[in-house]
C-alpha positions, 0 to 999 in steps of 0.5 A: 671924475674927469673923462680923461681918467675914465678913458685911461682906465678903459684903455688899460683894460683893453691893453691887458692881454698885450704881451709886446710893448705898446709901441711895438704892438702899434707897429704890428697893428698898423701892418695888420690894418694894411693887410687885412682891410676887411676888418673893422678895427673901429668896432673893437671897443669895450662897451658898458652902460653909461647909466650904470650906477655901479660902474659910475660909482666905481670910476668915481671912487677910482678917480678920487683915489688916483687924484687925492692919493687917499683911500683904497680901491679893491678889485677881485678877479674870480674865475677858474684855472686861468685865474689860479695861474695868476698870469692874466690877473697879475698883468692887470695888476701891474698895468694898473700900478705902473700907470698909476704910480705910487698907489701900490696898496696891499696884495690882498687875498692869496692861497698857497696852492702849491702845498697841495698835490699837483697844484700850481701857484701864481709866480708873483709869490713863492710857496714852500712847505714842510710836507704836501698837505691834503687838498680839497677844492670846490670842483669836487662832487662831495668836498670833505672840508668846509671851504671859504672864499677861495674855494680851496683848502689844505689840511695839516695833521702833523705837529711839524707842518709849516708853510712859507710865503715869499713875495716874488715881484721885484720892484713892487713893494708888496711887503705886509704888516697885517697878516690874516690866516683864515682857517679852522681846526677840527677840535679847536685847539690848533693856533697857528703862529708865524716865524719871521727872521727867527722870531715867533709871532702869536696872533694878536686876535683870534675869532673862531666865529669868523675863522680868522687869526690876525697878526699885527707886525711892527715892520713890514715883511716880504716873507714869513712862515706859518707854523701849524702845530697840530697835536693829539689827533687835531688838524687845521684846515687853511682856507686863505691868507690875507696880506695887508699893508695899511697903505692907500691905493689900488689892490687887485686880488684873484680867486680861481680854482683849477677845474680840469678833470 
């Protein structure tokens, strides 16, 4: 991959936390340099081992996706409460997509955090619910539920439970054609289905072994409702939702759980 693309990616990573426009930030920095002559601004760099096979492979693949407009590059940001809130992760996501236009791949893994009690949700997708569900997190000393990749789970026990997801990032097409609900029922009889524009959509594939319920849609949608029809004392524990769109490009997913106690 060319040095210019590597430099551009590195520069983007350095600019992630800049809240002001770059032009305005440059003015602020120039003024700061005049006042704070003791600061060595040239030492403010992002360094990594140039002989790193892993990093070189990442930049090579990134360059190929950007230049050919084919294939996918997936980035996962893992952390705690600062990641669950979604602000830092979404800034990184949008900086990448705004600089490499036309490469908006799927939104990837999300979790409906706010269906649990006193649990906050990223702002780029909205969550509504029929009821507040039982919450379990990986910060609990003895979690009562088995958790998945997201490190957090919510459990439904009623026949009328539903969770609605609506994308909320205007100007960016995160509509999805492939939806995967991750979770499991205590007895194994609960099969979630989707409601989209008044239509009921059953899963096209179910894997109890990998705890996946997959839904293939004929058209992309930016909102949908997951209905969890529990009955006869059964329950369903949801551990994540994956949103795919079958497009080439860049996908950035964040996984974080509030750890404050």
